[in-house]
N, C-alpha and C positions, 0 to 999 in steps of 0.2 A: 505729015506734020500735024494735020488736024487730029489724027488718031492719038498722037502723043499729048496734044493739048487737052483732048477730051479725057484721056487717062489721068492727067494731072488734076483736072477739075474734079474727077470722081474721087481720087484719093484725098483731095483737100476736103471734099464734102464728108467723106467718111471720118476724117479727123475732127471736123466740126461736130458731127453726130456724137462722137465719143466725149466731146467737151460738154455737150448739152444733155445727153440722155444716158440713163443707166437705171436698171431695175433692181430694187431691193425691198424685201419685206423687213421692216425695221423694228417694230415693237407691237406687242399686244396690249391693248388698253382694256381695262375692265376687270371683271371677276372670273377666275378660271371656271370653266364649265365642268360640272360633276366632280368636285374635289373629293378626294378619298383618304388623304393622309396629311398630317401636320407635323412639322418639326421645328425646333428652335435651338439656336446656339447662343447661350448667354455671353460667351466670350466674344464671338464675332458680331453679336447683335443682328443676326440674320434669321429671317423666317423662311421656312420651306413649305411648299404645298405640292402634293402629288395628286394626280387626277386619274380618273378611270380610263382615260385614253393613253396613259403611260407617259404623260408630260410631268416634268419636275420644274418648279418655278421657285426662284429665290428672290427675296426682297429685303433690303436694308433701309437706310435712310431714303427720303424721297429722291427718285431718279436712279437709285441703285437697284437694278433688276437683271436677272439672268434666267435663261430658259434652256432646258435640255429635253430630249425626247428619247425614250428607250426604243431600241429596235423592236422589241417584243410588243405586240399589241395587247398589253395586259395592264390591269389596274395596279396602281401603286398603293400598297396596303399599309406600309410603315416607312417613316423617314427618320434617320438618326444621325446627328452630327457626331464626329469623333471629337472628344474634348480637346480644347486648346489647339485645334488644327483647322485647316481649310478643306478637310475631306468630310464627305457624308456618305452614308450607306442607305440604299433604298431596297425594300423588299416588295416584290410583285406577287400578284395572286397566282402566277404560274410557279411559285416557290423559288424563283431565282433572286439572288442578291447582287447588287450592282454598287460599285465604288465610283464616286465622283469627286473631282477636285476642282478648286478654283486656282487656275494657273495664270501667272502674269505673263503677258505677251505684248510687246510693244507698248508697255506702260499701262495696259488695262488687263483686267482679269477675264478669263474665259472659263466657262463651265464645261469640263471634259469628263467623259467616262473613261476610267483607267483600268477597270477590271470587272469581271462578273464571275459568279460562282453558284453552284447548286449542290446542296448536300446529297451525298450518295450513301445509301445504307448497305448493309451486307447483302450478298446475292439472295434473292428470294424473299427479302423482307418486305412487308406491306408498305405502301406509300406513306401511311401515317407515321412511320418511324422517323421519317426525315421531313415531314410537312411542318414548316416553321410557323409557330404561333406567337412567339415572344422573342424580342431582340433586346439585348443589353449591350450598349457601347461602354466598355469599362473605362473608368476614369484615367487609366494609364494611357489610353489612346491607341493601344496595340492589340487589344483583344476584343472579340465579339463573342458573347454568349448567346447561343441560339436554342431556345426552348421549342419543343416540337409537340405535335398532336399525339405522338406515342408516349409522351412523358419523359423523353430523354432531353438532356442539355448537352449540346455540342459546343466545344470551345475552338474558335478559329482565330488564327493570327492574321492581322491586317497590316499593310494593305495588300499583301500577296494572296490572301484567302487560303492559308495553309491550315488544314485541320490538325489540331493537337490531340491525336487519338488517345494518348496516354492520360490526358487530363479530362476527357469527356465524363459527364456525370450520367451514368445509365440509370434507367428506372429501377433496375434490380438493386443497385447500390442503395438507392433511396428507400426502396420498399423494405430492404433488410434492416434498415436503421429505424423504421417506424415502430413505436411501442405496440405490444400485442393488444392493448386495450383500445387502440384506435380502430374501431369497427372491424376487427378481425382482418386487418390489412386488406381492406376492400380496394377496388380499382381507384387509382388516384386521378385518372383521366389526363387530359392534356395540360401542358404548362401554360397557365393563364398569364403569369406575370413573373418578371425577373427584376429584382431591385438590389442595388449595391448598398452596403452599410456606409452611411455618410462619414463615419469616423474610423472605419476600418475597411480599406479596399480589398482585403483578403477574404471578406465574408460577403456572400450574396444570398438573397432570400429567393427561394423558388416557390411560387404559389401555384398549386394544382387546381384544376377545374372543380374537383369534388369538394374542395375547401381546405385541405391540409396545406400548411406552409412549413417549409424546412429551411433553416439557416445552414448554409454549406460553407465549409472552410476550404478555400482553394489550395492552401498549403498542404494541409493534412489529408485533403480529399475525403472528408468525412462530415457527417451531419453533427452540428454542435447544439442545435436546439430545434424543437418541434412546436408548431402552433396548431393545436387540434381543432380548427374550425370545422363545422359540419355542414354549413350552408354552402350552396353553389357560389364559388368565388368569382367576382367580377374585376376587382382591381385591388392593388396594395400600395400603401405609402409608408415609407420608413422615415420617422421624424428626424429632424436635423441633428438632435443630440444623440441619436442612435439608441435611445432608451426605449422607444415604443414603436409598434407597428400598427397601422390602421388598415383594416380590410373592409371592403364593401361587397355586398352580396345580392343575389338575384331576387331576394324577397323584400328589397327596399330597406335593408338594415345595414348599419356599419358597426364594427367592433374595434375596441382599442385593446391592444395586448402589450403587456410589459415584457420586454426581451432582455433587459439588462440583468446581470447577475449570472450565477453559475447553474441555476436550475435548468436541466435539459429540456423541461417542458414548460412553455410559457403559460401564464394564466390570463384569462380574460378579465380586464379591469372594468370594461363598460360595453354594453350593447344597446344600440338605440335605433328606433325606426322613426325618422324625423317626421314622416307624414302618415304614421299609422293612426288608428288601430285597424283600419280596413286593409285588405290586401293591396300592396304597392308594387310598382314596377321596379326593376333592378336599378341600383346605383352603379352606373357603368364606370365611373372614375371618381377617385377621392384624392384631395390634396390638402395638407395642413401645413401652414407656414407661420413661424413665430413673428412677433413684433417686439420692438425694443422695450416698450412698456405696455403692459396690459395683456389681454388674452390673445391667442393666435387667431389667424384667419382659417376658416374651414370652407372648402369648395366641394360641392357634390353635384354630379351630373346625373339627372334622372330621379328616381325615387318617388314619383308622384302617385297618389291614390289611383289604382288601376281603373276602377269603375267611373269615377267622376272626371278625372283629368288624365286619363291614359293616353290621350292624343296630344298632350302638351309636350313641348321640347324645352326643358328647363335646366338651368344651373342654379343651385342654391348657394348663396354666399352668407356665411354666418360669422359675425365678429362682435364680441361682447353682447350687447342687447339688440343689435341690429341683425335682422334676418330677412333676406329678400330672395324671392324665387324669380330669377331673370327668365322671362318668357319669350322665346324666339319663334319666328314664324316658319322656320324650316328645321329639318333634322340636324342635330348636333353631330359634327364629325369628331372634333377633339378640342381641347383647350389647354392653355398653360398660363403661368403667372410670371410677369417680369418683376424683378426686384431691384432696389436701389443699390448704390455703392459701387466702388471701382471693381470689386470682385463679384458683384451681383449676388450678394448674400445678405443684403440689408432688408429694409422694410418692403413688403409687397406694394408695388406702385400701380400696376395695371393688369387686368385680366383680359387675355386675348382669346376670343372664342371663334372658331371656324365652324360655321353652319353650312348647310348645303348650298345656300344662295347668297351668302355674304360673310364678311369678316367684321366682327364687332369687338371694339376695344373699350373696356370700362376703366375709368379713372378711380382707383381705390383710395386715393389720398385727399380727394375733395368731397366735402359733405354732400350726401345724396348720391354719390357714385355715378356721376354723369358719364355719357358716352364721349369718347374722343373722336373727332371727325377724321376719317382716313384720307390721306393724300393720294392714295392709289388703292387698287382692289375695290373700288366703289361699285356696288351692284347697279350697272347701267339699266338692268332689266327689272328694277324694283316695281315698275309697271312695264308691261311689254313694249318694246320699241316699235313704233309704227312708221317713222320716217326720220330723215336726218337732213341737216342743212349746214354747210360750212361757210364761214365768213373770214376772209384773210385780212391782215393788217388793220386791226381795229384802232381807231383814234383813241388816245389816252383818256380824253374826257369821258367818252362813252364807256370805256373799260372801267374807270373808277366809279361811275354811277351804277353800273350793273353790279360791281363788286360790293358797293355800299348797300344796295338793296338786298343782296344775298346775305351780308353780315347781319342785317336786322332779322333775317329768318332763322339764324343759327345761334340764337342766344341760349338755347337749351344745351349746347355742346360744352364740354369742358374747355377751359382756357389753357390746359397743359399742352406742351408740344408733343409731337408724335414720339412715342417711347422707343421705337426701333431706330437705331442710328448707325447701323453697320455699314462699312465701306465708305469710299469717297466717290462722290459724283463728279466725274471729270468732263462731262458733256458741256460744250460751250453754251453760254446764255442764248436763248432763242432770239433771232434777229427781229422778230415782230410779234405782235399779240394776235393770236388766232382764236376764234370761237367755233365750237361745234355745238349746234343746237339739235337736240333729239326730241321728237314728238312721241307721246306715249298713249297707250290705250285708255288711261283714266282721264285724258283731257289736259295733261300737264305738258309743258315744254321746259326742258332742262338745259341750262347753259353751262358748257364745260370749257375750261381753259385748255385748249388743244395746242398751245404754243410749244410745249416740250414733251419729255418722256412721260410725265404723269398727267393723266387726264383728270383734272381737278374740278370738283363741282363748285360753281360760282353762285348760281341763282336758280330758283324754281318758280315757274309761272303756272298758275292753275286757271283754267278757263271754266271750270265747273260752276263757279259762283254765279255766272251770268244766267244759267239755266235752272229750271226746276227738274231735279233728278230724285230718284228713289234711293236716298242714301241709306246705308245699312244701319239699322238701329242697334246692332250689336257692336258697333265700332268702339264704343266707349265703355263696354262692360269690363274690359280686361285692364283698365288703367290702374286698378288697385284702390281699395277703400280702406279706411281705418278699421283695424280689427279683422280684416278678411283673412281667412286661412284656407289654403296656402297664401302667403303674402306676395301675389303675382305682381310683376312689373314688366310691361311690354318693352322690349328693346329691339333695335334694328329697324331698317326702313323698307325691307322687302315686303311688298304687298301686291301680289299678282292680280287681286280681284278688282274689277272696275265696277263702280256703281251703275254705269250705263255705257255699253259699248259704243253707243252713238257719239259719245264725247271724244272718241279716238282722234288724234291729230294726224292728218294725212299729208299736208303740205305746209311749209314754213318759208317765209321770205323776210329777211331783215335788211333794212337800209342802214348801214353803219354811219352814214354822214348825218342823217336827220333824226335817227333814233326811232323811226317808225317801224312797226312790226306787223305783219299780217299772218294769221294762221287759219287753216281751213280743216274741216273735220269730216267724219264719216257720214253725218246726216245733212250734208250740204250747207253747213254753217261756215261763214267767213267772217272772222273778227279782225278789225283794225285797231291796233293799240299804239299808245305813245308812252314814252318813258317819263315818269313823274317822280320826283324825290320826296314828295309828301303823300300821305294817305288822302284818298278822295272818295266822296260818296256821290254816286251818280247812277242814273238809269240808262240802260243801253237799249235803244229802240231798234227793231228789226225792219229792214227794207226787203220786201219779197222780190225775187227775180224769177219770173215764170218762164222757164226755158222751153216749155212745150208750145208757148205762144198760142194757146187755145186750139191746138190741133185735135181733130176728132179721132176717136177710136183707140186712144191710149189710156191705159189705167195703171197707175203705179201700184205694184204688189209688194213693195219692200217696206222697210221700217218707216215709222212716222217721224216728222220733224221734232226737234227739241223745243219745249215750251220756254219762252224767255220770261224771266222774272219781271213783274210789272213794277214792284216797289224798288226804291233806290238800294244799291248794293255798295258796301264800303270795300274799296280796294286798297290793299297795303301799298307802300312805296315800291316802285318798280314799274313794270309795263302794265298799263291800265287800259281796258277796252273803251272805246268811245263810239264805235260804229260797227254795225252788224248787218250782213247780207244773208238772207235765207233763200237758198235755191229751192225751186219747186219744179219737179219732184225732188225730195231730199236725198239725192244720190250722193255717193262719195265724190268729193272734189278731187279731180285728177290732174289739174294744172293750176298754178297760181303765180302771179307776178305783180310786183309793186313798183310804181314809178313815183318816188317821193317828190321829185321836182314838179311834176305835173299834178300831184295829189290824186293819182288814179290807181285803182286796183283792178286787175282782170283775172277772171276765174273760169274754169271749165269743168264739166262733168261728162257723163256718157250721153247727155242729151243736148248739150250745146255750150255756149260760152257767153259771158256777160262782161260789161265794163262798168265800174262803179266809181263815182266821184265822191271821195271820202271827205272833201272839204264842204261840199254842199249836201252830202248825204243823200244822193239820189242815183238812180240807174241812168247811165248814158246810152247803153246798148245792150240788147239781149238778142241772141241769135240761136235758133234751133238747128242742130246738125243731125238730128235723128233720122235714120233710114226707116221708111214706112214698114219694111219687112222685118225690122230688128225688134223682136218681142223680148229677147233676153235682156235688153237694156231697161226694160220696165219691171224686171223681177227683183233687182237688188242683190247684194252679195250673198245673203243666206240661201236664196233660191238657186244661185249659181253653184254653191257648194253641193246642194242636193242633186243637181243635174250631173255633176262630176261623179258623185257617189253612185248615181244610177248607171252611168256609163261603165264604171268599174264592176258593178254588180252584173251587168249584162255580159261583160267580157268573161268574168269568172264562170257564169252559167254556161257560156260557150265552151269553155275549157272542160267543164264537167260533162256536158252533152257529148263532146268529142271523145272523151275517155270512155263514156258508157258505150257509144256506138262502136268504138274499137273493140271493146270486150265482147259485144254482141256478135260481131263478125269473126270472132276467134282469131284476131290478128295477133299472133304471139311473137311476131318478129320485133325484136327490141329496137332495131334501127328505125323501123317505121314509126313506132311509138315515140321514139326520141324526136324524129322529124316533126311529127304532129304537135308535140308539146312545144318544140322550138318555134314552130310557125305561130302558135297561139300566144306564146310569150312575146314574140316579135310584134304581134298585133297590139298587145297591151303596151309594149314599149313605144310603139308608134303613136299611140294616143297621148302618152306622156311627153315624148321627145320629138314630136313631129317637126317643130321648127329646126331642130338640129339636123335632121336627116334629109329633108326634102330639098330639091333644087328650087331656085327662084322661078316662080311661075306667076303669071298675072292672076290677081285675086278677084273673086267675084264681088260685084257691088252688093250682093245679097249676104256677104259674110256678116257674122255677128259683130256688134260694137263698132261698126264703121264710123259712126258719128261721135265716138268717144274722143274728147279733146286731149291730145297728148302734150302739146307744148304751146306756150303763149309768149309773145316777145314784143317789147316796145322799141321803136327806132325813130330817130329824126333823120329822114332820108328823102330821096326823090321818088315820088309815086306818080304824079301827073305829068311832069315834064322835067327836063334835065337842068332847069335854071332855078327852080323854086323847091327848096326842101321844106317838108312839113312833118309834124309828129304823126306817127302811124302805129297801128296795132296789127300784129300778125298772129294767126292761129293755125295750128296744124292738127289734123285729125288722124284717127286710126285707119281711115279709108284712103289715105294718100291725098287728101285735099288741103290746100293752103288758102286761107281767106285773109285779105289785107283790107284794112279800113284806114281812111284818112281822117285824122282828128283835127278839129279846130278848137284851139284854146283861146279864151278871151285874154286881153292884156292883163298884166299883173294887177294893175289898179282896179280892174273890174272882175277879177277872178272869183270873188265871193258872191257876185250877183248874176253875171251872165252865164248861161249854160255852156257846158262843153258839148260839142256835137261830133258824131261819127258817121262817115259816109262810105259805103262800099267802094273800093277802088280796084282791086285785082282779085282774081281767083285762079288758082293753079290746080290742075288735077294730074298727079303723077301717073305715068302710063301703067306701072305695075300695081298701083293702088297700095303700095307698102305704107305702113304706119309712119307718120312724120314724127321723129323724136327730138328734132332740134331745128331752130331757125336762127340765122345769124346774118347781119348786114355788115359788109366790109366797106371801109371808106376808100377814098381815091388812092391811098397808099397800100391798100390791101390789108389794113389793120382792123380788128373788131372795133365797133363803136364803144366809147367809154361808158361806164356805169353812170346812172343819174347822179348829179352833184359832184362827180369825181373831178371834172375840169374846174368847177367853181371852187373846189378846195385845193387847187393847184397840185393834184396828185396824178394827173394825166394830161397829156397835151390835147389840144382841141382836135377833133377829127378833121380830116381833109375834105372840104366841101367843094373843091374846085374840080377834081377829077371825077370820073363816073363811079358810082357805087355799085357793089355787087351783092346779090342775095344768095346765101348758101342755105340750101334746104337739105337737111340730113334725115334720110328715111332709114328704116331698119336695114335696107339693102344697098344703098349707095349715097354718095355725097355729090350733090349736083349744084353747080354755080350758074346763076342767071344774071344777065345784065339788068340794071335799073336805069330808067323807069320802064323800058320796053319789055322786060321779062322774057328775053330770048336766051336759049340755052348756050352756055359759054364753054363749060368743061364738066367732066364728071369722073368720079372714082367709084368703081363697083367693088363691093366688099365680098371677095371670095364666093362667087356664085356657086362654085362646085361643091364645097363642103357645107354649104347652107348656113354660114355665119349670119347672125342678125345683130344689129347695133342695139344694145340695151341701155347704155348710159353714155352721155357725151358731155364734155365740158371744155371751156377755153382756158388755157394755161400759158404762163410766161416761163420759158426755159432760159435761165441765165447760164453763161459760159463759166466753166471752172477755171479757165485760163486768164480771163480778163473781165473786169466789172462792167465795162461799157459795151458788151455785146450780148445779145440774146435774141430769141425768136419766139413769136406766138405760134401756138399749135393747138390742135384739137386733141384732147385726151378721150379715148374711146374704149368702152368695155363691150365685148360681144357676149352672146349667149353661150359661147364655147368657154367663157372665162378668160379669154385672151385680152390683153391690153395693147392698144395701138396708139401711136402718135401720128397725126396727119398734119402736114405742113399747111400754113396759110400764107398767101392766098392761093398757092398752086395746087392744093389738095393732092399731095403725093404722100404715100405711105413712107414714114421715116423709120420706125422701129416697131417690133412686135414682140411681146413677152407673154408666156403663159402665166396666169396668176391664180385663178379660182377654178376648182374642179367644176366641169360643166354640169355635173349632177347637183351641185350646190345651188339650187334655184334661189333660195332665200339669201344666200351670200351675194349672188349677182344682183338681185333686186335691191339690196340694201346699200349698194356701192354709192359713194359720194366723192366727187373730185374737188380738189382745192385749186386756187388760182395760180399756185406755184408748183404744179406738177406732182403733188402728192394725192393720196386718197385713203379712204377708210371703207371697210366692209365688215359685216358681222360674220365671224367664224363660228359663233354659237349665239344663243339668245342673250348672253351676258358679256360677250367680248368683241371688240373691234380689232381687226388686223389693220395696221397702218402700213402703207407701202409708198414708195417714191419712184417716179419715172424720171426725175430730174437728177442729173449727176451732181448738181450744186446744192440743192435744197433737200437735205436728209436729216431727219430727226431720229436718233437712235441712242440707246443707253451706252455710256462709256464709264465704266466703274472699275475701281481697284479695291480689292479686299486683301488685307494682310493680317497675320496673327499679331496681336498686341504684345509688345515686349514687356509690358507692365504686368502681365498675368503671372502670378507667382508659380503656378504649376508648370510653366514652360521652362523654368530654370531649376525647379526641384521636382523631378518626376517621382511619382509614387513607386514604392518597391513592388515588385511582382514576383511570384513564385518562379524559381529556377532562372532568375535573371532574364526574364522574357522581355524586359524593356528594350525598346529600339530607340536609337538616337532621334530627337525631335527633327521633323522635316520642315524646311523653310517653304512657305507658300510661293515664293517667287522663283523656284528652280524651274528649269525647262524640262520638257518631256523626256529627253534622253537621260537626264540626270535622275528623273523619277524611276525609270526602268532599271538603270544601272544600280541605283541604291537598293531597290526592292530585291533584285536578283542577288546582290552581294549579301544583304543582311539576312535574307531568309534561305539562301542556298536552294532555291527552287529549281527543279529540273527544267531546263530551258524549253523543251518541247511542250511540257505541261503548261508552263507559264505563258507561252505564246498563245496556246489555245484558250486559256482562261482570262489572262490579264490584259493582253495588248490588242485583242481583236477590235476594240473600240478605236484605238489610235490608228491601227492599220487599215481598218475597214471603213473609215469615214464617218463613224458615229461621234463626230466632234462638233459640238454645237456651241458657238459663242454668241454673245448678245451684241 
């Protein structure tokens, strides 16, 4: 009977787990790492970005996002949307073409790969014959023209990727049509560009690398006109009226050619070198667009004088008498122009530029051409991210004040709405307002709206103004002055250079109830700030906290402290510093906690920890935790980097010596050599991955950095006896020590005059000396204590002070519960001692049930050095679920992870992107979007004529996968075996990625 009852309880628990927990990677925030290609669909109003890692990302209106990943680990080199459809084609640098579609499924669109194709040449032909260099998606939507390195143009029917061999344009056909006087029919080189005649879809322009351009008629399969340019060709643009062609060249020039009329050879009307007379770099892309009244817009990428400005990344915009060289801080990948009107053929309205580190959108209809702020694709890494802090459920008043301070900073942005509006965002409104704060190397803290799919920038706080720093005198040289040539204008916010690396933010703590914020940096500086809606001028005085406490024999070898400005500083509306603590030695701050109700801040470094009263602006407590044998803690981070390099050097020398000795002893046995190399490589790996591989063993008290403070915690609990609760401070170190201090706070009416005091109360030394990564006090009900001021704002119930409290100490190796006030061991959970997992990050989260609103459980969210996520129950410390999340080799991803209070988390998958994940079955933030072809597009009802009736019936974006395959097979009569090999492998093989 007991067995049945136990079995019933277990099955009920499993059901509850399913209602509470579930792992999903939901959305990627930020800017794609290493972008390599750009595409745009005017009809769908969707932007596509391909990356060097083979990802393809689509963006429409805010919240409309899709992502796909090619099976091949190859860079995306080109992206082309098929006109008036929901399909796009990608070209990879392995020369493969891939067809993607946005298919509706359960009311939302999914990005699916539905086919792949690689050109095959005749037997024995060199690879250059079929190496694709240019792609044209024909306006009919049914043809792809593929220009190759060998000079041939292949014509392929889509979506089935069927090559129309009889329609291919061979290099021989073109060469035979070239006039004798064109350089004696010299080599034409590769196909650089393919352009369709805007007024006659039967004509395409083929631009060859050597300079010649040929207008080819698809009906008659013959050349109708030649454009005899002789400079190396970079790009081509056919004007909207079909009467002229613009070509840009490698010498920094562009030419205008008249192509209207019956003359088989076009004449050059105009040749210009915008930034001559000295040698210039190539103009890699040219676009000219008409305006209703007045001269056209001309856009040129590159063309800068080679000697003076060869390192600049510029796009020149010329309109009437206005000429601006937009100067970007990273390499230009590509650009396009968005136009007004229902058919998107009206006035140019926005210039969209993809550079290596950001996306910049310029408003072309507002005077001065200001930048439009992006609601997504924001470069999180405009200065390198050094830390993160998440705050859930922000009160409306604080939210509005932060937003207001941010609005005052953004007056230089255009007032125009975001120009890309594709798709419908079907995601529900976020249930609460969440903030993600990121600290950066340049001393800034950026506030992001992390409530929904778009990580939107709200406000930027800079701490540099408090200190004297060596600011770069060249910062303002590139702003542009009257009469300067070229007329440079800096655009974009990516700026990876820091005036002083000591400014880097290492720890952040925000109290959402009081509006107090504390940030700590690389040089031991701790700032306390408060939110002010008005600008203020004030001096910030530093209080020094000497963490060495006068100990003899220690000398700091690291960086110096930052010098504080003595004169008053004007701080804009927003968070303004009013108190500063300077640790001595000025080591990196490793732990930081704020208690806004008690007006206290506690901080820790590798030398000890301190407690600061920011109301009275004085130190309450300073405690040195430094081990006398720990010399590394006195060297600072730069010395540590040197020692790692030294270890690597020594290991490589050992490899070299071993190989030499093997040669000396004439050991020719390949197996022995392989074993020796494997042994040495394992030695290298052991140095890097030691925590992953070794079993749990007691650590020596002489280990380095044992005094480093890993965690700090405030609690109102029972320290001296079980009948009197008092405020307390807890500190955990890298050597497995826990220090507890009893705090005595004066009554509220005397808080400004009487001192706060701290008295040592408890000290715990963990047996294995494993680093302490978290400390938590549980009340009489086994619930974590509420945050400061949370009960006062009626957002949490008062903690149970009747039953006995428990202390949970989380080390890298186990979770151990102690009773309070006696501090006797109660229970523990060891974290996989066999495979050597270590706790790297821990948080407390509330998991609500998906079945009912009135049930939920508190749990610990845990990330290990293996990249696994665990949920541990409270107060029973039992392992509930485990999910693999981050590759264990991704050390920076694991180090950057931050948990939310509702079972979600963020970690950096690249320097510029956060991956968002959820451990909660109920709290999930993910894109839900629908994209359909607009029925208003004239071209969908009136398809253009094609040679030999090659037009295919328009396809509806909402058809299901089976209908797609059936229609393709029927319309193209493709051999079934070939089709399954080329077209359906993605659907059958699992390469189906939805967002």
